[in-house]
C-alpha positions in Angstrom: 0.0 0.0 0.0 2.9 2.4 0.8 4.4 1.7 -2.6 1.1 2.4 -4.3 0.7 5.6 -2.4 4.2 6.7 -3.2 3.6 5.9 -6.9 0.5 8.1 -7.2 2.0 10.9 -5.1 4.9 10.9 -7.7 2.3 11.3 -10.4 0.6 14.1 -8.5 -2.8 12.6 -8.6 -5.2 10.0 -7.1 -5.7 6.7 -8.8 -8.8 6.3 -11.0 -11.5 3.9 -10.1 -10.3 1.5 -12.8 -6.8 1.6 -11.4 -8.0 1.0 -7.9 -10.1 -2.0 -9.0 -7.2 -3.4 -11.1 -4.8 -3.1 -8.1 -7.3 -4.7 -5.8 -7.7 -7.7 -8.2 -3.9 -8.1 -8.7 -3.3 -7.8 -5.0 -5.8 -10.4 -4.0 -4.8 -13.8 -2.7 -6.4 -15.4 -5.8 -4.0 -13.6 -8.1 -0.7 -13.1 -6.2 -0.8 -15.9 -3.6 0.4 -13.8 -0.7 0.0 -16.5 2.0 1.3 -19.4 -0.1 4.1 -17.7 -2.1 6.7 -18.5 0.5 5.8 -22.2 0.4 5.8 -22.2 -3.4 9.3 -20.5 -3.5 10.7 -23.2 -1.1 9.2 -26.4 -2.5 7.9 -25.8 -6.1 9.9 -23.1 -7.9 13.3 -24.6 -7.2 12.3 -27.9 -9.0 14.3 -27.7 -12.2 14.3 -30.9 -14.3 14.4 -31.3 -18.0 11.1 -33.1 -18.2 9.2 -30.1 -16.7 8.8 -28.1 -20.0 6.8 -25.1 -18.9 4.9 -23.5 -15.9 2.2 -21.4 -17.4 -1.6 -21.5 -17.0 -0.9 -25.3 -16.6 2.3 -27.2 -15.9 3.6 -29.0 -18.9 5.5 -32.2 -18.4 7.2 -34.5 -20.9 5.5 -37.8 -21.7 7.7 -39.2 -24.4 10.0 -37.9 -27.2 7.1 -36.3 -29.1 4.3 -35.8 -26.6 3.7 -33.9 -23.3 0.9 -33.6 -20.9 -0.5 -30.5 -19.1 -1.7 -30.5 -15.5 -3.9 -27.9 -13.8 -5.5 -27.9 -10.4 -7.3 -25.1 -8.5 -9.8 -24.6 -5.7 -13.2 -23.0 -6.0 -14.0 -22.9 -2.3 -15.6 -19.5 -1.9 -17.7 -19.5 -5.0 -19.0 -23.0 -4.2 -19.9 -22.0 -0.6 -22.1 -19.2 -1.9 -23.5 -20.7 -5.1 -22.5 -24.4 -5.2 -23.7 -25.3 -8.7 -22.2 -22.3 -10.4 -19.1 -22.2 -8.3 -18.2 -25.8 -9.1 -19.4 -25.4 -12.7 -17.0 -22.5 -13.4 -14.2 -24.2 -11.5 -14.3 -27.0 -14.2 -14.5 -24.4 -16.9 -11.5 -22.6 -15.6 -9.1 -25.5 -15.5 -10.3 -26.7 -18.9 -9.5 -23.2 -20.1 -6.0 -23.2 -18.6 -5.1 -26.5 -20.2 -6.4 -25.4 -23.5 -4.5 -22.2 -23.2 -1.2 -24.2 -23.2 -2.2 -25.9 -26.5 -3.2 -29.2 -24.9 -6.3 -31.3 -25.5 -8.1 -31.9 -22.1 -8.7 -35.6 -21.6 -9.6 -36.1 -18.0 -10.9 -34.4 -14.8 -10.3 -35.2 -11.1 -12.3 -33.7 -8.2 -11.3 -34.0 -4.5 -14.2 -32.5 -2.5 -14.6 -31.8 1.2 -17.9 -31.0 3.0 -19.3 -30.8 6.5 -21.4 -33.8 7.7 -24.6 -34.2 5.6 -26.6 -34.9 8.8 -25.5 -31.8 10.6 -28.3 -30.2 12.6 -29.5 -27.0 11.0 -28.9 -25.0 14.2 -25.1 -25.8 13.9 -24.8 -24.2 10.5 -22.9 -20.9 10.8 -24.9 -17.8 10.5 -24.9 -16.7 6.8 -23.7 -20.2 5.8 -25.5 -23.0 4.0 -26.1 -26.6 5.0 -23.6 -29.2 3.8 -26.3 -31.3 2.2 -27.3 -28.4 0.0 -23.7 -27.5 -0.9 -22.9 -31.2 -1.6 -25.7 -31.6 -4.0 -25.0 -28.4 -5.9 -21.2 -29.0 -6.2 -21.6 -32.6 -7.5 -24.3 -31.5 -10.0 -22.2 -28.6 -11.2 -19.1 -30.8 -11.8 -21.2 -33.5 -13.5 -23.1 -31.2 -15.8 -20.2 -29.2 -17.0 -18.0 -32.3 -17.6 -20.8 -34.1 -19.4 -21.6 -31.2 -21.7 -18.0 -30.8 -22.9 -17.4 -34.5 -23.0 -14.5 -34.7 -20.6 -14.8 -37.6 -18.1 -14.1 -37.3 -14.3 -11.7 -40.3 -13.8 -10.6 -39.7 -10.1 -11.4 -37.9 -7.0 -12.7 -38.3 -3.4 -15.3 -37.0 -1.1 -14.6 -36.2 2.5 -17.1 -35.3 5.2 -15.8 -33.6 8.4 -17.0 -31.0 10.8 -13.9 -28.9 9.9 -15.4 -28.1 6.5 -18.8 -26.8 7.8 -17.7 -23.2 7.7 -15.8 -23.4 4.4 -16.1 -26.2 1.9 -13.0 -27.3 -0.1 -13.7 -27.9 -3.8 -10.6 -28.8 -5.7 -10.8 -29.5 -9.4 -8.1 -30.8 -11.6 -7.6 -31.4 -15.3 -5.0 -33.2 -17.4 -4.4 -32.5 -21.1 -2.3 -34.2 -23.7 -0.7 -33.3 -27.0 2.3 -33.1 -29.2 5.2 -31.0 -28.0 5.1 -28.9 -31.1 1.5 -27.9 -30.4 2.2 -26.5 -26.9 2.3 -22.7 -26.6 3.7 -20.3 -24.0 1.5 -17.8 -22.2 4.1 -15.2 -21.7 4.2 -11.7 -23.2 6.9 -11.6 -25.8 7.2 -7.8 -26.2 5.3 -4.6 -25.8 4.1 -5.0 -29.4 2.1 -8.1 -28.6 -1.7 -7.8 -29.1 -4.3 -9.4 -26.9 -7.7 -10.5 -28.2 -10.5 -11.3 -25.7 -12.9 -13.9 -27.0 -16.1 -15.2 -25.4 -19.4 -14.1 -24.0 -19.9 -10.5 -22.9 -19.3 -9.8 -19.2 -22.6 -9.4 -17.3 -23.2 -8.8 -13.6 -22.1 -12.4 -12.9 -18.5 -12.9 -12.1 -17.8 -9.2 -11.3 -15.3 -9.1 -8.4 -15.1 -12.9 -8.4 -11.3 -12.7 -8.0 -11.3 -10.3 -5.1 -14.2 -12.0 -3.5 -12.2 -15.3 -3.4 -9.9 -13.6 -0.9 -12.3 -12.3 1.6 -12.9 -13.9 5.0 -16.3 -15.5 5.4 -18.7 -13.8 7.7 -22.5 -13.1 7.5 -21.7 -9.5 6.4 -19.3 -10.6 3.6 -21.8 -13.1 2.3 -24.6 -10.6 1.9 -24.6 -8.8 -1.4 -22.1 -11.2 -3.1 -24.5 -13.9 -4.2 -25.7 -12.2 -7.3 -22.4 -11.0 -8.7 -19.5 -12.9 -7.3 -20.0 -16.2 -9.1 -19.9 -16.5 -12.8 -22.6 -18.3 -14.6 -21.1 -21.4 -16.3 -21.7 -21.8 -20.0 -20.0 -25.0 -21.4 -21.9 -24.9 -24.7 -19.9 -23.1 -27.4 -21.7 -20.4 -29.3 -21.5 -19.9 -33.0 -20.8 -16.5 -34.4 -24.2 -14.8 -35.2 -23.1 -14.0 -38.7 -22.4 -17.7 -39.5 -25.1 -20.2 -38.8 -24.6 -23.9 -39.2 -27.5 -25.7 -40.9 -27.8 -29.4 -40.7 -29.2 -31.1 -43.8 -29.4 -34.7 -44.8 -27.4 -35.9 -47.8 -28.5 -38.4 -50.4 -27.1 -41.2 -48.2 -29.3 -40.1 -45.3 -26.4 -39.1 -43.1 -26.4 -35.5 -41.7 -24.0 -33.0 -43.0 -23.2 -29.5 -42.0 -23.3 -26.4 -44.2 -22.1 -23.0 -43.1 -24.3 -20.1 -44.2 
C-alpha cells in the first residue's frame, strides 16, 4: 500500500476507479498468492528438471519424445460455498481453459471434494452459511453437468465429510491435457508489441469481483450482497458467431452433413 501511495504521489494525482479495481484484483490472494508464495518458493519453484517443460496456466511435463501432458488444479471454495452449482461449474470451466491455453487437449478431470457432515443439525450451520447437504448436491451437480456437456470424463477424486469443513467447503478441481510438444504454446508476453484478443461471451453482472471476492474472510456480512455478482454463470456450450449459422441437412445417403451459411 505504501508503494502504491508513493507511486501516485509521484504522479501528482489520485488513482482512478479502474486503477484501484485493477490493483485490488492483482493484490488479491487469488492472483498473487500472498500467503502461499513462501511455500511455493521453497518447494515448487526450485524444482528444475528437463522433463518439466513449462509452468504457465498449466504445468507442462514431458510424456515421451514427441508428446507432453499439461496439469492444472485449483480450488473454487468461496464460489462453491455461496452458489455451489455455479461455483463448481465454473471451476471446471476454468481448469479446462487453462489446459487449452497451453495448447493441450483436455482428456480427464479429477475432483477431491470436502464438506461438513450431511446430517449436521441446521442449528449448527454458521450464520450466513449454507447446509452441507445443499452444498454437496450443488457442487456434485455442477461438476457433473459441465463435464458431461464438454465430453471430458471425471476419472478420479474423493469426497470427505468432516466438521472442519462446515464453515468453508474445499472444492478442488483438476484437469489433465495431452498433445504433441510442437502444439504447446507459451502464455508469456513476448514484447510490448504483442496484441491481446479477448474472446467469449460478454461480461454481465455475474463474475464481477469474483477474483477479489475469493480472498475475503467469510462472515455473515461478507456473504450478503455477493450472491448475485461474485459467481460467474457457467456456460459450457460453445456459441456460433451470429453471422455464420450452421445448418444441418441430410445428404443423399441419409447421413447428416453441416453447411455453413
